[in-house]
RODO-2510 file (C-alpha; in nm, 4 decimals, decimal comma):
residues 339
     n   res          X          Y          Z
     1     m     0,7860     8,3784    -3,1086
     2     k     1,0990     8,1792    -2,8962
     3     v     0,9518     7,8760    -2,9816
     4     l     0,9423     7,9494    -3,3535
     5     e     1,2944     8,0543    -3,2964
     6     r     1,4274     7,7486    -3,1390
     7     l     1,2904     7,5702    -3,4037
     8     l     1,4281     7,7462    -3,6437
     9     l     1,7830     7,7297    -3,4992
    10     v     1,8064     7,3476    -3,4823
    11     h     1,6588     7,3427    -3,8702
    12     l     1,9414     7,6435    -3,9536
    13     n     2,2043     7,4378    -3,7385
    14     k     2,1622     7,1214    -3,9290
    15     q     2,1761     7,3041    -4,2869
    16     t     2,5212     7,5039    -4,2438
    17     r     2,7049     7,2677    -4,0367
    18     t     2,9781     7,2366    -4,3392
    19     y     2,9320     7,6310    -4,3307
    20     q     3,0198     7,6869    -3,9750
    21     d     3,3597     7,8082    -3,8355
    22     p     3,5468     7,5215    -3,6700
    23     l     3,6972     7,7587    -3,4533
    24     q     3,4199     7,9549    -3,3348
    25     f     3,3276     7,8148    -3,0011
    26     a     2,9906     7,9625    -2,9210
    27     y     2,6546     7,8564    -2,9600
    28     r     2,7740     7,4981    -3,0820
    29     h     2,6871     7,2027    -2,9557
    30     g     2,9430     6,9988    -2,7350
    31     v     3,2167     7,3208    -2,7052
    32     g     3,1913     7,6298    -2,5044
    33     v     3,4340     7,8980    -2,3177
    34     e     3,6723     7,6036    -2,2008
    35     d     3,7371     7,4758    -2,5449
    36     a     3,8190     7,8615    -2,6521
    37     i     4,0730     7,9151    -2,3700
    38     i     4,2034     7,5669    -2,4714
    39     q     4,2349     7,6051    -2,8188
    40     l     4,4611     7,9857    -2,7444
    41     l     4,6593     7,7953    -2,4641
    42     q     4,7218     7,4559    -2,6623
    43     p     4,9691     7,5822    -2,9683
    44     t     5,0661     7,8803    -2,7228
    45     h     5,2765     7,6276    -2,4738
    46     c     5,3926     7,3877    -2,7840
    47     h     5,5340     7,6701    -2,9280
    48     l     5,6906     7,8492    -2,6296
    49     d     5,8833     7,5153    -2,5661
    50     k     6,1220     7,5818    -2,8531
    51     a     6,4118     7,8297    -2,8264
    52     g     6,3862     8,1822    -2,9565
    53     s     5,9888     8,1659    -2,9717
    54     t     5,7382     8,3886    -2,9014
    55     v     5,3444     8,4052    -2,9197
    56     r     5,1390     8,7239    -3,0459
    57     v     4,7726     8,7467    -2,9374
    58     m     4,5625     9,0113    -3,1028
    59     f     4,2134     9,0466    -2,9088
    60     f     3,9714     9,2302    -3,1059
    61     d     3,7138     9,4209    -2,9727
    62     f     3,3892     9,4963    -3,1651
    63     s     3,1522     9,8071    -3,1209
    64     s     2,7994     9,6753    -3,1129
    65     a     2,8926     9,3890    -3,3317
    66     f     2,4837     9,2555    -3,3143
    67     n     2,3869     9,6098    -3,4424
    68     t     2,5770     9,6314    -3,7568
    69     i     2,4779     9,3204    -3,9225
    70     q     2,3595     9,3866    -4,2778
    71     p     2,0616     9,1627    -4,3423
    72     d     2,1441     9,1469    -4,7319
    73     v     2,5011     9,1047    -4,6681
    74     l     2,3717     8,7705    -4,4407
    75     c     2,1208     8,6729    -4,6896
    76     q     2,3831     8,6789    -4,9620
    77     k     2,5903     8,4497    -4,7397
    78     l     2,3008     8,2298    -4,6730
    79     q     2,2767     8,1760    -5,0190
    80     k     2,6099     7,9764    -5,0532
    81     t     2,4518     7,7358    -4,8096
    82     q     2,2247     7,4216    -4,8138
    83     v     1,9625     7,7353    -4,6446
    84     g     1,6212     7,7043    -4,8281
    85     a     1,5238     8,0359    -5,0039
    86     s     1,1952     8,0433    -4,8365
    87     t     1,3930     8,0257    -4,4915
    88     i     1,6176     8,2965    -4,6075
    89     a     1,2816     8,4997    -4,7221
    90     w     1,2095     8,4360    -4,3386
    91     i     1,5218     8,5777    -4,2003
    92     k     1,5646     8,8927    -4,3957
    93     d     1,2039     8,9470    -4,2834
    94     y     1,2855     8,8625    -3,9452
    95     l     1,5455     9,1339    -3,9451
    96     t     1,4233     9,4211    -4,0924
    97     n     1,1460     9,6754    -4,0637
    98     r     1,1606     9,6249    -3,7088
    99     p     0,9885     9,8959    -3,5033
   100     q     1,1759    10,0208    -3,2205
   101     f     1,0210    10,2677    -2,9719
   102     v     1,0934    10,4060    -2,6013
   103     r     0,8267    10,4015    -2,3284
   104     l     0,8645    10,6325    -2,0179
   105     k     0,5509    10,5885    -1,7744
   106     n     0,2893    10,7343    -1,9923
   107     c     0,4988    10,8867    -2,2758
   108     t     0,6030    10,7051    -2,5540
   109     s     0,8413    10,8321    -2,8081
   110     n     0,8293    10,7952    -3,1920
   111     q     0,8570    10,4984    -3,3631
   112     a     1,1801    10,4673    -3,5706
   113     i     1,2222    10,1665    -3,8037
   114     s     1,5687     9,9621    -3,7738
   115     n     1,6576     9,7888    -4,0718
   116     i     2,0639     9,6584    -3,9466
   117     g     2,1599     9,4566    -3,7106
   118     a     1,9907     9,2068    -3,5130
   119     p     1,7344     9,2206    -3,2085
   120     q     1,8930     9,1749    -2,8632
   121     g     1,7810     8,8736    -2,6207
   122     t     1,6415     8,6583    -2,8826
   123     v     1,7651     8,2837    -2,9483
   124     l     1,8292     8,3381    -3,3040
   125     s     2,0287     8,6598    -3,3142
   126     p     2,3755     8,5229    -3,1704
   127     f     2,3699     8,2071    -3,4148
   128     l     2,2997     8,4578    -3,6932
   129     f     2,5842     8,6562    -3,5931
   130     t     2,8348     8,3377    -3,5787
   131     l     2,6962     8,2686    -3,9669
   132     y     2,7744     8,6479    -4,0197
   133     t     3,1199     8,6018    -3,9751
   134     s     3,1839     8,2108    -4,0783
   135     d     3,3050     8,3217    -4,4159
   136     f     3,6590     8,4213    -4,2726
   137     q     3,8429     8,1144    -4,1694
   138     y     4,2056     8,0722    -4,0922
   139     k     4,4067     7,8221    -3,9542
   140     s     4,7931     7,7232    -4,0228
   141     e     5,0854     7,5749    -3,8325
   142     t     5,1563     7,8709    -3,6808
   143     c     4,8872     8,1157    -3,7152
   144     h     4,4932     8,1061    -3,6725
   145     l     4,1733     8,2749    -3,6089
   146     q     3,9638     8,1985    -3,3139
   147     k     3,6154     8,3276    -3,2180
   148     y     3,3503     8,2997    -2,9324
   149     s     3,0536     8,4874    -3,1065
   150     d     3,2013     8,8652    -3,1498
   151     d     3,5378     8,8000    -2,8741
   152     s     3,7729     8,7240    -3,1948
   153     a     4,1652     8,6857    -3,1139
   154     v     4,4504     8,6044    -3,3981
   155     v     4,7429     8,4015    -3,2129
   156     g     5,0761     8,3762    -3,4199
   157     c     5,3278     8,1116    -3,3195
   158     i     5,6591     8,3376    -3,3918
   159     r     6,0228     8,2064    -3,4228
   160     d     6,3777     8,3967    -3,4675
   161     g     6,1232     8,7342    -3,5553
   162     q     5,9266     8,6032    -3,8471
   163     e     5,5853     8,7349    -3,8241
   164     a     5,4465     8,8266    -4,1606
   165     e     5,2021     8,5860    -4,1637
   166     y     5,0798     8,7018    -3,8411
   167     r     5,0922     9,0576    -3,9611
   168     e     4,9030     8,9503    -4,2463
   169     l     4,6379     8,7980    -4,0973
   170     v     4,5497     9,0894    -3,8806
   171     e     4,5501     9,3052    -4,1633
   172     r     4,3253     9,0818    -4,4031
   173     f     4,0603     9,0389    -4,0993
   174     v     4,0585     9,4056    -4,0309
   175     a     3,9730     9,4626    -4,4287
   176     w     3,7322     9,1947    -4,3656
   177     c     3,5665     9,3671    -4,0808
   178     g     3,5219     9,7003    -4,2734
   179     n     3,3773     9,5121    -4,6064
   180     n     3,1262     9,3313    -4,3786
   181     h     3,0391     9,6710    -4,1733
   182     l     3,1548     9,5573    -3,8705
   183     t     3,3413     9,8624    -3,6189
   184     l     3,6344     9,7838    -3,4691
   185     n     3,7808     9,9701    -3,1457
   186     v     4,1090    10,0134    -3,1683
   187     n     4,1228    10,1708    -2,8232
   188     k     3,9656     9,8662    -2,6773
   189     t     4,1759     9,6257    -2,9533
   190     k     4,4766     9,4815    -2,7199
   191     e     4,7717     9,2760    -2,7916
   192     m     4,9323     9,0183    -2,5547
   193     i     5,3056     8,9032    -2,6006
   194     l     5,4140     8,6041    -2,4787
   195     d     5,7504     8,5024    -2,4071
   196     f     5,9401     8,2951    -2,1815
   197     r     6,2906     8,3714    -2,2414
   198     r     6,4927     8,5830    -1,9589
   199     n     6,5964     8,8539    -2,2456
   200     r     6,3133     8,9290    -2,4146
   201     v     6,3444     9,0779    -2,7768
   202     e     6,1717     9,4210    -2,8581
   203     s     5,8536     9,3677    -3,0838
   204     n     5,7118     9,6178    -3,3323
   205     t     5,4197     9,6907    -3,2550
   206     v     5,0867     9,7026    -3,4975
   207     s     4,8767     9,9564    -3,6372
   208     i     4,4950     9,8979    -3,7414
   209     m     4,3454    10,1869    -3,9072
   210     g     4,6454    10,4101    -3,8616
   211     e     4,6537    10,3365    -3,4713
   212     e     4,8776    10,1486    -3,2688
   213     v     4,7667     9,8585    -3,0853
   214     e     4,7897     9,8844    -2,7311
   215     v     5,0390     9,5604    -2,6183
   216     v     4,9152     9,4777    -2,2571
   217     e     5,0625     9,2163    -2,0093
   218     e     4,7467     9,0652    -1,9016
   219     y     4,3798     9,0340    -2,0770
   220     k     4,0617     8,9077    -1,9542
   221     y     3,9479     8,6657    -2,2317
   222     l     3,5953     8,5139    -2,1562
   223     g     3,5970     8,5495    -1,7988
   224     v     3,9485     8,4262    -1,7477
   225     h     4,2458     8,6731    -1,6585
   226     l     4,5358     8,5631    -1,8653
   227     d     4,9202     8,7214    -1,8396
   228     n     5,2238     8,6814    -2,0551
   229     r     5,3775     8,4800    -1,8288
   230     l     5,0964     8,2092    -1,7946
   231     d     5,1427     8,1633    -1,4423
   232     w     4,7916     8,2804    -1,3513
   233     r     4,8274     8,4889    -1,0576
   234     k     4,5932     8,7488    -1,1248
   235     n     4,3718     8,4917    -1,2135
   236     s     4,4315     8,2917    -0,9080
   237     e     4,3410     8,6026    -0,7224
   238     a     4,0203     8,7484    -0,8912
   239     v     3,8975     8,3619    -0,8202
   240     y     3,9865     8,3586    -0,4716
   241     k     3,7968     8,7379    -0,3999
   242     k     3,4981     8,6184    -0,5892
   243     g     3,5025     8,3052    -0,4161
   244     h     3,5275     8,4461    -0,0714
   245     s     3,2338     8,7069    -0,1186
   246     r     3,0148     8,4281    -0,2074
   247     l     3,1158     8,2189     0,0805
   248     h     2,9568     8,4997     0,2772
   249     f     2,6409     8,4443     0,1101
   250     l     2,6772     8,1035     0,2185
   251     r     2,7354     8,1919     0,5880
   252     t     2,4429     8,4061     0,5722
   253     l     2,2090     8,1263     0,3875
   254     r     2,3219     7,8927     0,7332
   255     s     2,2638     8,1700     0,9792
   256     f     1,8701     8,1743     0,8806
   257     n     1,8810     7,7892     0,9201
   258     v     1,8209     7,6912     0,5818
   259     c     1,8471     7,3080     0,5626
   260     s     2,1774     7,1202     0,4719
   261     k     2,0415     7,0202     0,1492
   262     m     2,0004     7,3767     0,0374
   263     l     2,2966     7,4733     0,1134
   264     q     2,4692     7,2005    -0,0432
   265     i     2,3170     7,2948    -0,3652
   266     f     2,3882     7,6629    -0,3305
   267     y     2,7564     7,6029    -0,2653
   268     k     2,7478     7,3597    -0,5893
   269     s     2,5988     7,6289    -0,8048
   270     v     2,7370     7,9649    -0,6629
   271     v     3,0638     7,8907    -0,4659
   272     e     3,1884     7,6060    -0,6549
   273     s     3,1194     7,7110    -0,9869
   274     v     3,3133     8,0273    -0,9436
   275     i     3,6182     7,8889    -0,7866
   276     s     3,6340     7,6124    -1,0370
   277     s     3,5349     7,8303    -1,3242
   278     a     3,8084     7,6931    -1,6262
   279     i     4,0011     7,5326    -1,4204
   280     v     4,0758     7,2687    -1,6908
   281     c     4,2340     7,5548    -1,8569
   282     w     4,4692     7,7012    -1,5828
   283     g     4,4253     7,4460    -1,2708
   284     s     4,7548     7,2189    -1,3639
   285     s     4,9572     7,5658    -1,4161
   286     i     4,8779     7,7636    -1,0844
   287     r     5,1723     7,7611    -0,8386
   288     s     5,1384     7,6035    -0,5011
   289     r     5,0319     7,8897    -0,3143
   290     d     4,7998     7,9884    -0,4757
   291     l     4,6284     7,6141    -0,4958
   292     k     4,6498     7,5949    -0,1218
   293     r     4,4682     7,9128    -0,0709
   294     l     4,1975     7,8158    -0,3086
   295     n     4,1778     7,5120    -0,1194
   296     s     4,1340     7,6734     0,2102
   297     l     3,8414     7,8535     0,0750
   298     i     3,7136     7,5335    -0,0175
   299     k     3,7415     7,3901     0,3739
   300     k     3,6055     7,6832     0,5441
   301     a     3,2779     7,6261     0,2820
   302     g     3,3136     7,2323     0,3806
   303     s     3,2543     7,3890     0,8007
   304     v     2,9659     7,5908     0,7188
   305     l     2,8462     7,2808     0,4991
   306     g     2,9086     7,0607     0,7935
   307     t     3,0632     6,8152     0,5871
   308     t     3,3533     6,7395     0,3387
   309     v     3,3841     6,8820     0,0078
   310     e     3,6010     6,8092    -0,3137
   311     p     3,9488     6,9909    -0,3116
   312     l     4,0239     7,1805    -0,5848
   313     e     4,2538     6,8698    -0,7285
   314     e     3,9989     6,6359    -0,7981
   315     i     3,7401     6,9071    -0,9024
   316     m     4,0170     6,9660    -1,1958
   317     q     4,1202     6,6301    -1,2549
   318     r     3,7178     6,5032    -1,2971
   319     r     3,6853     6,7875    -1,5268
   320     i     3,9738     6,7412    -1,7448
   321     l     3,8564     6,3651    -1,8041
   322     q     3,5183     6,5317    -1,8873
   323     r     3,6573     6,7424    -2,1018
   324     i     3,9214     6,5207    -2,2679
   325     k     3,6272     6,2443    -2,3250
   326     k     3,3907     6,5425    -2,5207
   327     m     3,7001     6,6227    -2,7376
   328     m     3,7612     6,2467    -2,8391
   329     d     3,3527     6,1972    -2,8928
   330     n     3,3381     6,5167    -3,1240
   331     p     3,5114     6,4437    -3,4460
   332     e     3,4276     6,8257    -3,5155
   333     h     3,5939     6,9597    -3,2396
   334     s     3,8782     7,1618    -3,3279
   335     l     4,1361     6,9859    -3,1177
   336     h     4,0051     6,5741    -3,1672
   337     k     4,2797     6,5095    -3,3599
   338     t     4,5359     6,6349    -3,1218
   339     v     4,3940     6,4368    -2,8240
***
């Protein structure tokens, strides 16, 4: 079944290319987590360089987003694209009349038929969700809505307290979610206000469905710890702790007399991948003490491997050049013209 799903995924991707949201960074060729974080940070940094400026970011949380997809609504949306009628009929059949039951040893529950949502753990379902949400897009000079699968964020660049566009965009998105049967979890939806001024101006809170959204000083977005000062202290600490625990596994492997080549493969895939995760986004902005601390971790790994390993600065420079090249080579990338 997954082979058939992959074939259909390629087919659907081509037919819906012009319909897809350019600020949806999941399940699209050539873009990913780093691009989504850069899309959030780039206008933020540019705007905060101006006097009297703040940036408000609303991080939305959905309750079981994949389980609330309405097949009929999705099919209506696909009819507005270049997807053929037979393909749409296949997708509707794929999503409806799905038998579900629970089996525990020799006991089996009664079957229940599901006609909403998308099956979990499949190749096609995540992409169908991105198509389901593609009809709500927004990008202006001061506000935009960006998505990574069901992780959605509204970014508003505000000057002199003029935040009407930001609030209106939040309201419109909340209303759109309701009309499309997507349930927002207001308790887990958070807002972060970024303001580099010494004397910050108090901002009025935003309410969603009658509940005030909590304003937080930090938020974990796509695996990266963002804070309202963008100094990356929390993220550096989290990266160090995770890298340190992985280093313990590397030492354990060496104690088993694992060959040098296998140790290096383990370091690259398990240790370095953690330390350098999304380094393009934060590597040039962390404090010197945090940089030294992470490099000391890398040196310890090098002593375990018995060789010199690439320091964080070189990893960052190489990754940045690779990311810029990908943006330049991809005319559909949201930051292509910016680069």
